[in-house]
N, C-alpha and C positions, 0 to 999 in steps of 0.2 A: 266648477271647472275651470273657470275664466281662467285659475290660476296654470293651468296645464295647459301650454301651444306647442303644435307641431309646430316645426321649422319646416323651409323648405325642402332639405333632404331630410329624405323619408325613414332616415336609418336614427335622426334627434330625435330627442325628445327632450322642452326646455321646461322646466318645474320654476317657478317663478319662487324667489328668497322668501319675499314680504321682508326686508330687512328694517323695512319701517317701523313695521309695529310688532315689538317685542312677545306678545301675548299670541300672532298667528307664527310667526317666524319659524320657517325652516332650514336650520342648519344640521351639518355635516363637516364632523369632528375628532380631536378625542380628548378626551381628560387625564389630570393625576389621579392618581390611587383608581381604585375599583370598586365599584357598588355604591350604594348612597351617599357614601364618603367623599369622593370622586368631584375634584373641584378644577379649575382653570382651566374652563373652555377653550381650546386652541380648534376658532372656525376655518374649514378650510376654503381658500379663494380663491386657489391655484391647485387645480387634484394634478399636474403633472406640467411638467413644461413644453412646450414655452406655453405660458401664460396667458388664459386668452386678455381680448383688450378691456379696458375698465367698465364699456359701454356693455359687458357680456356678464357680469360683475352680479346682475342683478337675478342668474338664472344659473339654476344646475340642469349640468347637456348630459340627458341622459344616454346612452343609446341600446334603438331597439334591439331587440334580441331577437322576438316572435310574438305572435299576434296569438290568443284562441282558435281553437277552433272554430267557432260560430264566428270569428271577426270581430267580436264586441269587445274585447279584452288586450290591453298593450303589454308585455313584457321586458322591462327595459335595465338596465345596469347602470350604474357609475362607478366608475373605477378611478381612486385616488391613492397615491402614496401618503406612507406616514416615514417622514426621520428622526425617532423619536431620542433624545438627546444624550439616556444612556439608559444602564441597566437598570429597570423597576417595575411599576405596575403600571396598566393604563388603560383608558375605557376606549374605547369606538365611538362612536353615537349618530345616529339619523334622529330626529326629533323635528316636533311642526306639529301644524293642528288645522284642521280639528277634523274627526270622524265623522262620516257622514249620518244624518241623523233619521228617525221616521220623522214621515208629514205626510199630512194630507197626498200628497202628491206622490207619494215615495210608498203607497200601501200596498203592495204586490213583491210580496215577501217572498211566493214561490218561482218569480225571476230569478234566471241562469244568472242575468247581467248584472242584478237589484244589489246594493254594497253598503244598504242601510239596514244600521246595527241595532237590534232591541236595547243593549247595556252600553254604557260606554260610547254612547252618540256623544257629537259636540265639545267631546274631552278631545285635549292634546294626545301622542304617540310621541315617548322615546323608547328605541329599539336602541339595546346596546351590549357589547359583548367585551370580554376581559381580555387585554394584551397583557401578561407577562414575560418579562425577555429579560435571560440567565443566560450562562454560560459554561450550565454546564448539561450533560447528555437525558439529567433526568429532566429536562424539562418537555413536552409537546410542544412539535413543531407546526400546530393549527388546533382549530377549533373542532365540536361536534360540527357536522352539515347536518342539513334538513332536504328530503326530499317531500316534502306533502307539496297538496294541490294548493293552487292558490285558494281554491275553499271546498271545505268538506262539505258535502249535501248527503244526510242524513233521514229514512223517510221517517214521519211521524205516525207513530202507533207500532213503532220496531217492524222488523220482518215478521212479514204472512204470506209464506208460500200455500197455501192452500184457501184465500179466503182473498178478497178485494178488499173486505172494511178493514183498520187500526183491529189490530190482533188484541190492543189493550187503550186504557184511556188513560189510568192511573198509574203513577213508579214504573215507568216504561223507561227504560233505557235500552243506550246500543253502548255498545264498545268496538274500536279500533287501535289499536298498534300507530305510536308514533314513529314514521319512518326517517330516523335518525340515524347518524353513525360517526365513529371515530374515525377520520382515518391514519391513523397511530395506532396497531395493533394492539401496542403498549397498554392501551388504558381505553380500551372498547368496555372492558367489563367496569371503566372506573365510574361509566356514565349513573347517574340520578335523577330525576326531571322531579320537577316541585310543581304548580302555581305560581303566577308569579303574584307579587303585591303588588298596592295597590301604586308605588313608584314605581315598578319597575311595570304598568300598563302605561306611564305615561302622566304620571303626574310629578315626576323625577323632571318636566321639563318647564314645572311651575316656580321653580326653587333653582339659587346659582349660589353654589359656591365657590366663596372667593379665599385667595391665603391674604394671611393681616392687609397687607401692603401693594397687591393685589397683583405683586411676582411671581412669580415662577416656584414654586416650593416643592420639588420633590417625594416629601415624607409628609405622607400625607396625617397619618398620625402625629404631627408640628404644627399641621397647619389651625387655624381657627374659623372652624368655618363658619361662617353669618348666610341665616334664612332671610331672601329677598319674603316681601309678601306675596299673596298669590295675585293680588290686583297688577305690579308692575311685570308678572310671565304668562299668565292667564287672563283669561275673561273673567270678568268681572261674575260672585256669585258662583264659580265654579264648583260642583260638588265629587265628590273625592269617586273616582271606576271604583267597579266592583266586578265582581267576574262571574259566569253565568251559575244561576241558582243552581247546585245540585249536582254540576258540573265537576267528575273528581282525578285525578292520572296520578299513577302508580309511580311508588319509586322506579321500575320498568319500564317506566314510558306508555301505558297501556290505558287511553281513557275512556273514560265512561261519560257518558252525553245525555240527560234527558230529551227526551221524542215526545211526550206530549201535548204540547204546542206547538207549531207552525214558527217560523222567525230566524230571523239571522242577527247570531251572538260573535261577542269578538273574544278571544280567549290568549290572554300571556301564560306560557308556560314557559320556567326556566331549565336548564340541563346546566348540569354541574358534572366537569369532570372532579373528582374528587383525587387531593391528591398530585396532580399532571402536571403540577410548574415546581419544581423543588419541594415536595411535600404541602404548596401550597394550592391550593382549589380557584379552581378558573368556570364563569357561568358565562353563558349565553342566553338571549330569550330568545324565543318565534311569536309569531304572531299570526292567531289561528286566526281563522272565517269559518265559522262552521252553521252550515242553514239546515234545518227542521222542515223537512217540504213536505207539505198535506198531496201527497200520490197515493188514492184509494183503489184508483184504475190501474197499479203497478207494484202488486204485493210483492217485489224482489230485484234491486238492484243486481244488475252484471257481474260475474266472480270472474278470474282468472282464470286459466287452465292451466295445469301442469302438463297435458297428457291430453289429446283427443286422435282417436281412430281416422277420424273423419278429415284429418288437417294434421298432415308431414311435416316433420324436419323444426316440430314445435322444440324451444327451451327448456331442458330440464330443470328443474328449482336448484335453484343456489340457496349460497350462503357466504358469511363473510368467509367463512375457513373453506367452501368452495365454491367461489367465485367461477365464470369464466373468463380466460385470460384471454389475454390478446396485446402483445408485444409493440410498442410503438415503432415506429415508420413503415411496419406491412399491413398489411390489408388479411384477415380472417380469425376467426374464434377459435377458445382451442376447448371446448365441450366436453367435461370428467375426463377421465383420463388422458387422451393423446388424438380424441375426433379433432379434424378441422375443419369446422364451417365456415363459409363466405359470408354467410350473415345469420343474425338472432332472430327469431322468430316468437312473440308474442302474441297470447288467442285471449277474448275473452268469451266468452259464454251469456245467453242471460233463460236461469231458467226455469222462468215462465211462458219458455218458447212453448206448447202445442197442448200448453194447460186447458183443461176443458173446464171453464170460470165464467159464470156469468155478466163481469166486469169487461173483459176483454174478449171481441168478437174473434180478431184476427194475433196469431202468433206475433210475442214478442220477440224483434230481435236487436242487433247490435248495429248504430247508430255507425260510433265513432270510437276508434280508440286513439286518445292521445298525451302526451306527460304529463306527467303531474308538477314537476319540477323541470328547470334549468338543467339541460343535458352540457356534457364537456362539448366544445368547441368541435366540428369537423363530423360530427357522429349525424345521420342521415339516420330522418325514418319515414317510411313512405305511406303513401294513404293506405287506408282503412280496407282491405278485401275483405269481402261481407262473401261468407259462405252459410246457406240457413241460418241457426240462430247465432252459429259462429263468425268470429269476426276475429282477425288478425292483422301486423302492422309486424315489417320486416326492419332490421338495422343492422347497418353498413357503417365501418371507422378506421380509418386510418390514424391513429394517435399519431402527433406531432412532438417527435424526441425534444426537442429545444423549445418546446411550451411544454412547461411546468404543469398546468392546470391540467393536463392531459396523462398525466401520468401520476400512476396514485388505484389508490380503489377508489370506484364509485356505486352509487347506489343506485340506479334507475327504474322509476313508479310510471307507475299509467293511471293512468283514467279514463272509463269507457260507460259509453251514455247509449238507451235504449231505446226501441221506438216502435211503434206499432199505426198500423193504422187508422185502428178506432176511432171514431170520435169522445174528443173529452182527454183521450189519455196520456196523463199527465206523466211524461219521461222522467227516469234518476239517474245519478251519475254509481257510482261504481266507487264503494267504499274504501278507505286506505287501510290499505292492511285487515278485513274485517276480525274481531277476536272475538273468540269462542270459549267459555271454559280458561284451558292454559294452550292451548291454541290460538295462534291468528296465521291465517291463509295472506300470504304475502303480495302485495299488488306489486312489488319489484326483484329488479335482479339484481348481483352483483357482478361487478364486472371490473379486475383487473390489470391494469393498463402496466406493463411490465416496460422499465428503463430497458434501454439499448442492450443486446449480450455482449458480452465478445465477440470481435468478428475478425476472422481470421482471412488474410488476403487470398484472393484467389493464385492457385497456382497453373505452370505449363505443363500441358502434358503430350503436348506435340510440340518440336523444335526442328528443323530440318540438320542435318549432319552436314559439318562435326561436333555443335553444337550436341551437347547430353544431358537430358534429367536425373536428378536433382538440377533442376537451370541454379548454378552461381550468377551471383550479383557483382557484373562486371561495366557495372559503368564507367569508371576510369580506368579501365585498360586502355593498353600499349597502344596505336593501333597503326604506328610507325614499324615496327617491327622486319627488322631483314633489310631497312635503310639506312645507307649513312647520314650518321648527324643522327641518327637518332636517340632522343638524352632521355625519354621513360624507360627507353627500353634501359640503357646504360646503369640506372639509377633501380633497375630491379624490377618496375614495374610488370604485374603478369601481362602476358601478347596479349593480341583481340585475337579470338580468334579466328579463321577464314574460309570465307564460303568464294567461290569459284563462277561468273556466269562466262557461258562462250559465245563468239563474237558471229551472230547472222543468225541466235536464236534466242527462244524468250528463256528465260529463269526463272520459276516457279517455285517456292517456297512456301511449307504447308505452316501452321501455327493455329495452334487449340489448347485455350486455359478453361481451366473449369472454377468455382465459387463453389464451396461447402453449404452455400444458405440457397436451400432452392427455389427463394423465392428471388436471390439479387440477380441485377440484372447489369454483364457484365460487358466491357471492352477490350479491343487491343489495341495501341496506337503505337507507330513507329517515328519514328525524331532520325537527322540526320544531324548529327551535331556539329558539325565541321563542316556544313553548307551541300559537301559537296565533292567527285573530285577536283583537286588541283588540276590546272588545264581544261578544266572544263570537259562536256560529251560534244559529241561528235553530231554530226547535221541529223536531225532525226531521231535522238536518243533523247527520251526523257529520264529523271528520276527513275528509281523503283516507286510505284503503287500499289496500295493496298486494295485487293478488292472486297465488295460489301458483306460485310457479316450472312456465316449462317449459324443458327440458334439450333443447337439440339441434333449434333452430328456424331455425338458418341462416337470418336476415337475414328469415322470415318474418313475418306481423304476429300476436302477438298471440292475436287470435280468429283465425286459422285455419292457425295453428302444430300440426302432429301431431308431437306430441314424442317425443322418443327419451330413452328416460332415463336408458342409459351414457352421453351425449356431457355431463361435467359441466363440461365448460369452456367451455359457448357456452350461459347463461341467459336467457331472455327473460321480464318479468313487467310489469303494466300496474298503475300507479297510476289507481287511481280514486276521482271523487269523484262521489255521488250527491246532485244536487241537484234533482231532482222534487219534491220537499214546498217550494219554493219558487215550486213553479208557479201562476199566478192561479185553473188550474182543473184537477179533478182527477174522474178517475171513480169514484162511490162504493162502487160495489165493488167493482173490480180493482184499485184503489188508481193506473192509472197517469194521464198526463196525458192533457187533452183544450182542446183549441181554443178553443173557448165553450160557451157553453150549448144550443145546438142540436148540435153536433159530436154522433159518436158515438163508444161505448163498447166496448168490448170482450168485456167481463163478460157477456154476454147480460141476460137480463130484471131488471130493476132496476137494472143497470149506468144506469148516468146522472151527465152531466158538472155538476158541479156549479160552483161557484165556492169559493175557497178567500180564508177573513180571513187574510191571510200582515201577522203584527207585525213584522217583518223582510225587508226587499225588497233590503238590498245588505250586505256583509261586507267587513270591514275587509283588507286585503292584508295575506298573509302567507308567513316564510319557507321553502321548504322545501329540505331538501338528501338526496342520494343518491352512494352512494360504494359500490361493487365491492368484494365481499373477498373473500378465499383463505377456505374453509374449512377448520382444523385441526382431526383428529380430539382428541380432547377427554383419551388417549391423553399428547399431545406433553407434555414437560416441556419452556416456552414460554421457562422463565428459564434452565434449563441451555443450550436451545438457542443463545439468543445469548449469554449467556457461551463459547460454545465458541469460536462462526463469527465471532461480530462484529455479526451483524445479524438481523431477527427471523427467525421461520420462516413468516411470512405478510406479503407485501409486499402493502400493500390500494392501489388506486385512489386518487387525490386525493378529498379531497370537492367537490363542484361544487352551486349553489343555485341557486333561481328566486326568484322574488315569483308567489305566485298571487293572484287575486282576484277576485271576482265580479262580472260583466259588469253595467254598468247601459245601457239606449241610449242613445247619442247623438241629438242634439238637436238644432234650430233655436232659437240665441237669437234674431235679428233677420232680417228681409226687408226689404228699402227699395227702392222703386226711384225712377226719376230717366226722366221723360218730355221729350225734346228741351230739356233743360237744366232742367226746373222738375220738382221733387219730387210723387210721386205715391204716395198710399199706397194708391189702387184694386186689387183681386185680376182686373181686368178695364180692356185699356189700348188706345185706338183711337188708330192710328198713320193720320200719313199715309207716301206714299212718301219716304222720305229724311227722315223724321223718328225719329230712335236712341234705344233703348231703352235702358239697364241699372239689371239687377236686382241688388241687392250680398245675396247669400246667405251666413250668419256661421254655423258650428255648432260646437259642443262638447262636453265629456266632462265628466263628474267621476268619472270611471274617471283612477287616477293614472297617469301613462307615457303614457296614450294620445291618439293623434294622430287627427282624423278628415280629412272630403272632401266637397264635395257635387258627387254624380254626376247628368247627369241619365240622369233614365229611359230608356232604347229605344221603350217604350209610353208617351205617344203620339209622340215625338221629338220636336224641331223643325224648325221652319222651315230655309230653305237661308241660309246665308250667317250664321245664328245662331251663337255661340263662346262656351266660359269659359274666365275663366283663370286661371290658375295659383294652387296654395295658396299662401296668405299667410296666416304668423301674427299674432296683431295682438291688440293687450292684452285680455282679456275676462275683465273681476272676477268671483267668483261658479262658477268653472270650474273644471277640475283645471289645476294651475300656473298657474292666472288667463290662461290664453291661451285663445283663439277662432282659428277659423280662416275665412279668407273667402275666397269663388270671386263672381266676378262675372257676369253673363248679358248679353252686348250682344249686340242685333239693332238694321237699319237696315233698312227693307222694300224692295227692290227698283220700279221700275216695272212689273214685270211677276206684283209680289203684290199689284196692289192689289184689291179686294174680294176679298179672304181670307181668314181665322180661322183663328185656327192653338192647341192645349194645347200646355202646355209644364209638365213636373213634375218636383222635385228631392226626393233624399232624401240625408241626414247616414249615411254610412257611418263606421266606424271599423276600427283595423287587425285586427279580430277576424273582420270582416263583418257584425257585427251595425249594422242599419238603424234609423234616427228612419223618426215620421211623414211621408208622402207629401204634398208644398205643392204647389200646382197654380197656374198665373194663363192668364189668358186673351188671347190677341194676334187685334183684330180692324185688318186695314192698309182702308182705308176708299180707294173707287173718287172719284177729282176729278167732283161733281153740284155742278154750279153751276144756283146755286136764282137766278129772275127778280125783280125789283122793280121797279116803274114810276111814277111820277108826273109825270102825271095816268097813269092805268092805260090801256092802250091794248088791253087782256085782259080777260076775262070773271071775275071772281073765281074761286077758287080756294081747297078745305078748306084748315085748317093741316096740318103736317109733325105726322109721328108722334111721341109723346114718345122712341121712340131716338134719332131724329134734333136733335131739341130738347136729350137729352144732355150729345148728340156735338157740339153748340156751332153748328147752323144759328140762322137770327134766328128770332125769337121767333112772329112775326104777318105772314109772306110770305101773305098772301089775294092778289095780283095775282100769279095765274104763266100765261105761256102756255098752257101745261100742269096735268093733274092730276096730285100726285106719284104714281109708286107706291113703292106699301107693303109689297109682298108679296117685294121683293128686297131686303129685309134691311139693305138702306144707306140708303132713304129717297130713291133718286135720280131725275129727269126721264125719260122714256120718253124713249131718242135720236129717237124719229123726230118729237118734238112739238119743230121750232124755234125758237127766239126772233123771233117774226119778227113786224109787223104792218105795216098801212101806218093813216096817217093820213091825215086829210081838211084840208086847212089854207086858210085865205084867204091869197090875195097880197096883198103889202103889209103881215099880218098877222104879228106874230112869234107862232111857235111856241114852245115848252119843252118839253121830255121830260126831265125824270130820273131813269134806269137806273140799278138798282144791283144788281148779282151775287158770289152767296156760293157758296162750298163748305167742308164742314165738313172743318177738320185742313188746307187749302189756304189759298195770297195765291193771291189773281187778278186779274186789269187787264181792260181793258176795250177794244176796239181797232171801230172801225167804218172802215164801207163807204162813199170819197167817189162820187157817182154810182149806184147801187143801183140796181138792177132787180128787177122783181118777176114772175121769168118760169113761176111755175107760180099766177100768180093769174089769174080766171077771172070772165066775166060782165061788169059793169060797171069792172073792175080791169084785167079783161084788158090786157095789155099796158104797165103801171104801169110808169116809169122814173122817176126824175131827169135830165134832162138840164143837159146843161154849159150856160152862158149863151149866145146864139146861135145855139144849133145848132139 
């Protein structure tokens, strides 16, 4: 064993090549051609670049993968690359010398650690596999794979479940199924097995096949094969290797092995894939060590279980056609039709448990369960859990997609060892897939690791208004729309949607994204491609910030969500922009906003509302973009992943963007009125019944892209018959887009509205709900209030009318009136019970002339007269006064 050295690194195994002695030299490489006719060996000195230093070329550096269960054996591998010159047939090989002999110091053939063979000892080994490279799809992409244990242990005398001694002494055999498979489903049924011949068992090392000139010849049929003597490549007096006597292997891979004598034998079996390489065959060798063990105290080795009521969660039987399935890049196994399991469970039991047999005084139990072959990288197996006579192990695995050695079909096989506390007990190892009659009891499970499926990108399920679902990809949207000199808008580029925030408040925007893959973890990221607003931010104001993710909100708002951390395919976050430091007022102690100097603050004593000196009341619009990303573990080699599958491991959503800015309140640009066709710039309007009033209400905003409208406030409302016209955009310099928005208020009083008054109020409101200051007008609908004057005056002189009446258009000095005006009615009207009548005394034959004038504010009146009037209510000397027709 001096040829094998452990280096200072526990992961390396240095194997001495013995290059100075051809008879024992260990060589790894390839040959031209296949089979016994292969030639021109190319020995590997540099397995992969960079090459090792020249001082290390005397060793092969194997990497240690694992130790045996009892930590007595080291399992190591040597990986190398072959760059073959062209299509054709080649042979990869590993050869050396020599197999351990039986000697006086190695007679313990029952020792599980013994590797001393009864046949072919002191002989070289030569393991090889055919490589055939073609350019058509009918070539297999690999060769048969073996899942056999390093040593097959069979019980001497066969199995004897009811007796302690061997059940037979002559002609006794046991059978087991070779645990092999082809990774390509097309060729599984084309595998055939046969015993290796002397060349395949190792004799081939003793021969050196060369082309005539020593140069490379790729056509083996044209090569002049020259055989060297045994002495040049093998030890002197070497004998021909032989197979174990009476050992057989069927075409289907069932091994029949005699168990009449204890010992260890070497056995080479060739598996050939018929017609798998463009119609030609390809072969590989498996080198087996088979130990027949004298275990008279142990009738039966452990056997695998497909089901046991005392152990829950056992993996059901699998076949190549119905394997356990796992998808690379994600944990968990699919067992059967759709059951998802986080782990696989494999169990063994010892049939000898509880039997009344004289040679075992205590029940047999399972000592340990261990892998029979190299498992794919990353697959973990737990320590053996013992439960009575049963034992089981659990498997977990998340295959790496970018490691092609972890994708495909795998045959995972297991070996178990039994134990008992009885003195002299000789433990047995389980047989690999025991075969009886026509059936085998598999010690293996098939797992198919699937390549990554199609990966839809996550989608957004919640976005703030005015954004809509499904969300368009708007990474290139124009952010300057509505601003002067906006080049992208002039080119017809789609304008970004706009979201407005309010100074002095916190703007909170909820975003939710989901992925159809429930095992996928996703995130939401925000970017500011323009860096932020031009002109910067006010003091104490930062850029919008995303809040910590909440998973599993199922559509609830961020503020009310009860997160479920395990549901990583459903993520919700909130983008918050704190603009409280832009408020006009703040609480001196708590720092919160307040509405005015007299408003209350919640910070207790000393927390008073103060006015803030704000240097910057507006913020220029700026672009915000967001995207949902699939979170990829840092261990994934994304470059290699894409090179293998042609698409990226992460399929993120497209980027969407919007523009955000701080709102400035809308405002009235102008207000103008027309009363009865005449412009009027007053705030109090006196109207006659039927006289129209029109008030033009023009509003605007400095917020880019923000339209406004003028609304009539419900309190105090408007008189019946009043109405507002629809909004009309009109040119208005000095506001956003140089556009104002006009509405017109119209009112014409009806007859029954005379003597009433109204207050109407308006505000300009923008799309965000922000409103301007309130503007109000007063409307007075005047009664018909005739005011009489006469000359000469037939009545007593009366005081002048009140100033309000004069302002509304009454006569300036109507001192001659039939009655005093009522000044408490608000309209300056006469007392309706005071008739405009009198009796004039005239002389017969004299001319009597009376000039009458009647007026009423805002009304046009005419005077009628009555022919032959009479005074029905005159009294005294005038009682019965009347005008009679001539001759009456």
